[in-house]
N, C-alpha and C positions, 0 to 999 in steps of 0.2 A: 314411267313409274320409277322412282328412285331405287337403286340397288339396296336390298335388305341389309347386306353386310356393311355398306356405307352408312346407312341410317343407324345401325347398331354401334358402329365406331364413333359417330358423332355423339350419340346418347351416352356412350361410355366416357367420352372426354368431358361432356357437360357434368356428368355425375362426379367425376374425379375432381373437377374444379370446384363443384359444390362442397364436396367433402373437405378439400383443402381450405376453402374459404371459411369453414366452420371450426377450424383448428384455433386454439388459443396461442399459437406460435406464429410469428411472422415467417413467411417462406419466400425466398428469392432464389431463382435459378438463372444462370447465364451460361453461354457457350464458352469455348476456349478463346474467343475474341472479346469476351466480357460483355456481349450483347445480352441484355435481359430478355428472357422469353416467358418467365412466369413471376407473378407478384400477387400474393393473396391478400384477402381483406384485412387480416391482422397486420400485415406488413404496411398497408396503407395507413392503418390507425396509428401504429407506432412511429412511423417516419413522417407522416403528414403528406406524403406524395400519393397522387392517384395513379392507378396502374396505366392509364392512357398516357401519363407523363413519362413513364419509364420504359415501357415495353419497346423492344427493338433498339434501345439506346445503350451506349457504353456506360456501365455502372459508375466508372470513375468520373464521367462527365455529369451524369445525373446528380450524384451526391457531392460534386465539387471536390473530388478526391476519393481514395479507396474507402468504401463503406466500412471495411474491416480494419482500417488504419494501416500502420506500417507492417502489420503482420500479413498483409495481402500477398498471396503467392503469384499474383498476376501483374506485378510491377516490373519496371526496368527491362522491358523487352520480351519477357517470356515467363511462363509459369514455373515455379519451383514446386513440383507436384508432391503433395502429401495426401494420403488417402483420407485422413480425418484430423481435424484440429478443433479444439474447444477452449474458450477463454472468456472472461468477462470483458465487456466493452462499453464505453461511454460514447454515445452518439449525439448529434445535434439534429433535431427534426427540422422540417422545412420552415416552421415558424420560429426557429431559433431556440426551442426548448431543449434542455439537456435531459437525455434519457439513459438510464443504466440498463443494459441488456446482458443476458447470458447467451453467448454466440457459439454456434457450431457450424462447421463447414465440412462437406463431404464431397470428394471427387466422384462424378458419375461416369459410368462406362456404357458404351453402346453395345449393340448386338455382337460386334466383332471383338469385344473385350478391351478396346482402346478407350482412353479417356475422351469424353465428349463434352464435359462441362462441370459446373459446380452447383451443388444444392446447399444453400445456407438457411439455417433455422435459428431464430432468435426469440427469446422470451423477455418481456418487459418486467423488470423487477424493481422499478423505481419506487412505486408506492409501497411495496413490501419492505424495502430497506428503510424508507422514511418512517413507516409504522414501527419497525424494530427500533430505530433510533429514538423516536419519541417515547416509546414505552419502556425504554431502558433495557431491552432484550438484545440489542446489538453488541456483542462482546468480542467481535473480531472483524477485520476488514482489510483486504488486500495484503494478507500475511502479517498484519499488525494485530497483536492481542491486547484487548482492553475494553471493558464495558463501562468504565467510569464516564460521567457526563463530560469531563474535560476531553477525554479521548474521542467521544462521539462527536464533539465539536470539531476536533481535528479531522475526523473522517469526512465531515461535511465540507470542510475547507478543501480537502483533497479533491473531492468531486467538483466543487465550484471552480477551482483553478485549472483542472485537468484539460478543459476545452480551450484554454487560451495559452499562448506562448509567452506570456509575461514572465519576467524573472521572479523566482520565488526565493525568499530567504528564510531558512529555518534557524531558530535560536532555542537553545536549551542546554542543560548541563551534559557533561560527558556521560555516555552510557544510556541516554534516554531513547535512542533509536532513530536518530536523525536520518541516517542513510536508508533505513527502512521506509520512512515517510517519503524521502526523495524518490526512491524506487517506486513507491505507490503512485506518486504524482505522474511519473513517467509512464508506468504501465496502464494507468487509467486514461491517459491521453491518447490521441491518435498516433503518437510516436511510439506507443507500446509495440514491441517487436523489433524496433530499431535499436542501435547500440545505446546502452546506458554505461557511461564511462565515469567512474568515481576517481577523484584525485584528492589525496590528502596533502594539502598545501604545506602543512607543518612538517611533513616527513621527507620532503624532497630537498636535496642539497641546494643551497642558494645558487651555486654556480651552474647547476644543471636544470633548474626549474623552468627557465624560458624554453630550453630545448624540449623538455618533457611536455610542456603545454602546446607549443607551436611548431615543434620539429626543427630540423636543421638540414643544411645541404652538406654534401661531401666537402671536407677541407675547411669547414667553418671554424674549427678549433682543433687542437691536438686530440686525436682519438676519434674524430668524425670521419670514419673511413668510408661511409656511404650516406646517401640521403636517408633521412628518417622522418616518418610522419609523426606529428605531435598528437596529443590526446584530443584536441579540438577537431583535427582533421579525421581522426579515427571515429569520432562521434557524429560525423555528418549525417543528418536526418534524424538524429536522436537527441540525447540529453547528456550534458556534462554536469557532474556534481562536484562542486568545489567545497570540500570539507575543510574546516579550520581556515576559512578564507582570510581571517584577520592576520594570519601569519605570513601572508604574501608580502614580499619586499616592495617598497615604494616604487622601484623601477618597473616591476611587473604589474603593479596596480594601474600604471599609466597605459600599458599595452592592453590590459584587460578592459579598461574603460573604452579604449578605441574599438575593440572588438564588439563590445556591447552596443556601441553607437552605430557602427558601420557593418558589422558582420564579416570583417576582413582582417587579415594579418599577413605578415611575412615571416618565413622561416628564418632562424638564426643563420646569418651569412648569405641569405637569399635576397633577390631583388623582385621576384614575381609576387604580386599580391594574390592571395588565395581567399576565396569566398566559400563559406560553409553555412549550412542551415542547421543551427544547433540551439537548443533551449538550455539556458543556464539556471541551475539551482545551486544556491550557496548555503553554507551552514557554519555556525561557530558556537562555541560555548562561552565566548566573551561578549561583553556589552559593546557592540560596534559603535554606538553613539559616544560611549566613553572613550573608545579608541580614536574617534574623530576629534574629540575635545583634547586628547593628548597629542594630537597631530601624528598619530601612528597609522592612521588610515585616512585615505582621501575622502573628503566630504562628497564630492561629485560621484565617486564610485559607490559610496554608501547608498545614495539615492537611486542609482541605477540598479543596484542589487536588491534593495529593500522595497521593491514595488508591491509584492504580496508577502507580508510577513506572517509566518505561522509559528506559534510558540508550542514547543513540545513539553508538557508538564513533567516535573520530576516524579519519581515513584512515590516519594513521601506524601505527595499531594493527591495520589490516586491509589491509596492502599487497598481498596476493595478489589483491585486488579491482581494483587499478589497471589491469591489462590489460583486464579485463572492462569497466570504466567507460570507458576510452579508446576501445575498439572501439565501445561504445554511442554515445559522443559523435560519433565519426567517421560512424557510420551515420545519426545524426540530421541532421548537416549534409548528407550525401548525399541524404537523402530530402526535406529541406526545400528544397534548392536544385536538385534534379533533375540532379545532376552527379556525376561520380566524384570521390573525394577520395584523397589519398595514403595509403599504408600507413605504419605506424610501424616504423622500423628497430629491430633488437635493441639497438643502442648507445643510441638515444634512450630506448627502454623501460627499459633498465638504469639510465639516469640518473634517469628518473622514479621508479623503484623505490627509489633511494637518497635521494631528496629527502624532506624532512619534511612538506610540504604543510600549513603553518599555516592556510591558508584552506580546507583540506579538499576535499570533492568539488566545491564551487563553483570553487575555484582550479584544480583539475584540468580542469574543463570550459573555463575561460578559457584555460588553457595549450594545450589541444588546438585551440581555435579560432584562437589566435594562431599556432600552428605551421602550420595549414592555409593561412592567409593568407601567411605568410612563405615557405613551401616553394615552390620553383620547379620541383621535379621530381615524381617519382611516389612518393618515399619521404621521410618526415620524418627528418631527421638531427639529431644533438645541437645543431648550430649554428642549427637552425630553432626551437628551444625558447626560452621567455622568458629574460630576463637572469638571474633568480635561479637557474635550472637550469644555464645556461651557466657561471655563476660556480662552481657546485658541481662541474661537470666539470673545471674547472681545478684545483680543490682536491683532487679525488680522485686516488689513485694509479692508474696504468694497470692494467687487469685482467690484462694479459699478464705483469706482474711477479709472481713467486711469493710475494713478501713482502707484497703489498698486496691490497686488494679484499675484497669480501664473501664470495667463494668459500672463503676460508680457514676460515669458520665451518662449512662442510659437511665431513662425513667420508665416506670411500668406502663404509664398511659401511652407514651410514645411508642413503646415496643408493641403493645396490644394493637394500637391503631395501624402500625406498619404491617403487622401480621394479617389483620383484617383486609387491608388494602391490597396485599399481594396474595390473598387466598390461602394463607398459611405457608407460603413459600419462604423458607428461612433465608435462602440466598438472596432472594428479591428484597426481603425485609431488611437484611443487612445493608444492601445497596441503598435502600430508601433512608436508612438511619445514618449512613455514612461511616459504618464500622465494618470490620472484617467478620466473616462468618464465625470464626473461632471465638471472637469476642461476644457475639450474639449468643452462640451456643452456651458459653460459660455463664452469661447472664440468665439465660432460660433455665439452666440447671440450678442456679442459686435461688431463683425466684419462682419456681414452678408452682408453688401453692398459691401465691398471690395472683399469678396470671390466669389460673383456672377459675377464679371467683367470678 
């Protein structure tokens, strides 16, 4: 007759497995040698792998690399132990489908208090993010702020390219946030957690730029008193971001082209060929095609860099994001300085919505910081804004005059329809109409009687 304690233990294990199989989170557990010993039903659904395919096997072998990307603590010979980590992750299922998950990993301890393995839990948020994107409710992604349809298209491009190592080229005006987008592509990919090395090609002295990119050996030139690793070598396993790549001298363009083709380079003054595994993301505020026509940029390098082009829209083309960004910058100042900050008045916000922002998001951030310092009260008024915006205020007609102002562009029927469509949500209606919230509020105040009919 079976031992009652043994039967009870088996029943308890079966009940535990049943409970974990009914969770809406994927659960993977492996020991310190990365051998998987638990894989629940939701993990099967999200990844497309059956538990009999993975149990007892090295997780790196099963998933053809670390499931948790370059942030894996069990790479390169031994674990770098952290009790708990959490981050978003983009994975590729067995069928090749891209899935976005919220990932958490916790070190497990045995009865002796020593580490015994890892418990990873992950939730599939792919459909939720897609629903947010389609409904217009997605207003931030991977540390990028913006809910305009143009920015939601950028978010989708980031997700699409993250799972491939193809070169990405970002083009947009100064101050649009190209480095933020490059960082997002890196972090959303399996390289997230590995080095992200930005290089401003226009800021490096021409005589030193080759050494900065590829390194040098001792004695290669005057002042080279020791061997030095270049940015590409420092970024091994991660991503190099070449900002203002159009400013690279022609001699360096040739060397960069060779690296993109072969993945190898030599240090300045060195003879040994070095191979690194690096993804290249480039960016410029210039028209690279025009630079090619001017013979200032190599055509073959242009086609090597411009495999996946992503356009970052200027702020003037996504003005409905201005209130979101302004609130974000106010909150940043409050958190960093541990103090309250003033709110932005509707009049000041309306002025910000009318301004052209030639410096884009960076200029908006500077304007908000300027206004916080200048404001003596609890509300930022138009006279607290920088000179450029105050001059605009004097040039604009008063919004109270029926003959002037941006509200004349709105029509009562369109506003009523937008409010019905968004269930009375004014912020949503403003996005639907393509105007700022302050503009819509002003219109509603002026036309309240007709809208209530």
